[in-house]
N, C-alpha and C positions, 0 to 999 in steps of 0.2 A: 866766323862761325854763325850761323843763324839762332842757335838756341844755346843756352849754358847746359852744361852737363847735369845740373840738378834739375832742370825742367824737362829734358828729353824722356820720351817713353817709346816703347816698341814692343812688339809681341816677342822678340828674342832678347829683350832685356836693354837696360839703360846703356851699357857699354857699346853695343852694336848701334843702338840708335844715336848714342853721341858721335861715333864715328861717321855714320851716314850725315847727320846734321852738320858736321864740321866741312863736309864737302858741298854744301847747297848754297847757291848764290841766288839771292831774291832779285828779280827783273821786274820792276814796276811797268804797268801799262803794256803788258805782252800776252797774248797776241792782239789784244785790243785795250783801249782804256778802261781802268778800273779792275783788270786781272792783275795780281801779283803772281807772276810765274816763278816756280820753283826749279831752278836749273840745276840738274844734276850732272852735267857734262864734267865739272871738276872731279867728280867721283869717278868716272871712267877713265879719266886722264891720269889718275893716281894708282899706278900698278899695285901698290902694297894695299891700298884700301880696297881697290876693286877686287883683288884676289880674296881678302877677308870677308867681303860680302858675298862673293859667289860660294865660297866656302860655308858660310852661314846659311845660306839658303839650302845648299845641299845637306848640310847637318840637320836642319830642321825638318825636311821632308824624308831624308833617307833615300840614298840612291837606287834602292830597290823597289820604292813605292810608286816609280812611274816608268812608262816605257818610251815616251817621247816628250819634248818640251815644245810648247808653242808660245812664241813672243809676238806681243801686240805692237804694231808700228807707232812709232819708229825705235824709240829707245829700249822697247822691250825686246827688240831684235838682239841688241848687244848682250842683254842679260842672258836670253835663251840660248844664244849659241855659247855662250861662256860655259853655262850649267850643262848643256848637251855636250860639249867637248870633254868637260872634266869627268862625266859619269858615262861616257861612251854611248850616249843615246843620240836619236836623230832630233832634228829641230824642225818646226813648221812655222812659217810666217803667216800672221793674221793680219792683212793688209787693208789699206783705204781702199775704197771702191775704184775699180778701173785699173787696178795695178797687176792682176793676176791674169795669165794667158789662157786658161782653161776654163771649164765650167765650175762655178763657184755657187756657195751657199751665201747669202748677204744677210746681214742683220743692222738696222738702223736704230738710232738712240739719240737722245738729247744729251748735250755736253752742258757744262756750266756757262758756256758763252756761244752756244749755237747748236747745230745738228750735224750729224756725220753718220756714215755707213761703213762698216768693216766687211771683209770678205775672206772666205778661205776656200781652196781648193775642195772640190766634192769628195776627191779620194784622198784627201790629206791623211786620214788615220784609218787603220784596220780597226773593223768592229771591236770594240771592247778595249781599245788602246786606253791605257791610263795615261792621261795627259796633265802635265804640270804647266800652268798658265802663268806667265810672267809679264808684268809691266811695271813701268817705273813709278807711276803715280796713281793713287785711288783718289777721285775727287767725288763727283756725284754717284757713282758706280755704273753710270751709262756704258762706259767702254768696257769695263769688266764684265758687266752683265752681257753685252753683245757677244764678247769673245767666248765666253762660257756657252752661250746659245749656239754659236757656231761649232764649237767643238762637239757638242752633243748632237747637232744635226748632221755633221760628218761622220757620226759613228762613234766617237770618243766617250771616254768617261773622264770627267774632271777629277784628277787625283789631288790638286791642291792649286791654291791661287795664292801667289806672292807678289807683293809690290815693295818697292824700296821705300815709298813715302806715302803715307794716307793723310789727306787733309781732312782730318775727323769732322771738322765744323760743317762740312758739307754733306755728311750723313750717307757716304757710299756704303759703308759697310752694313749699315741697318738695311738698305735697299738690297743688298746681296742675300741677305739672311733667307734660309737658315745657312746658306754656305759659309764655310769658315774663310776668314780673309788672314793671311799672315802679312804683317806690314813690319819692316825693319823700324821704321820711324813714324810715329803719329804725331802730327802737329795740330 
């Protein structure tokens, strides 16, 4: 476990935060030297924990508060697909540049270790669709900010933004203000 139960916190309470923390593996120097990567793949691989996390995301937002779920590449796809399936909603991928075959909107942003561009199909959302945006980690807020921008460019309305883990020391939540961020675990 990365954190002890007494130390963990998150927007859905310490029990959920501890559950997420119990499945995080720290990987030093990935994707480049000096970065401590927080690997959430063990959480996805544990059916019981993954199920509990998906249920918690849905409980937080309410299944009637959104029309479609958008997942940010790549691990956000896993979350979005599970939430969409569990609620009977559609799922839209927000992808890295060059991966979508039709006309796209694009948003570039800075990462804590470089720069990147995200894209979404221009016709991904029906005007006014309430979109729940999901990703695995909130770091500097660049990826989440770009995802929100793309949803709005494509005609959607952001109904919520949830991440499994927030790296609080990088200030992403503050950069996204006044938007509300729901993080199951904040480290």
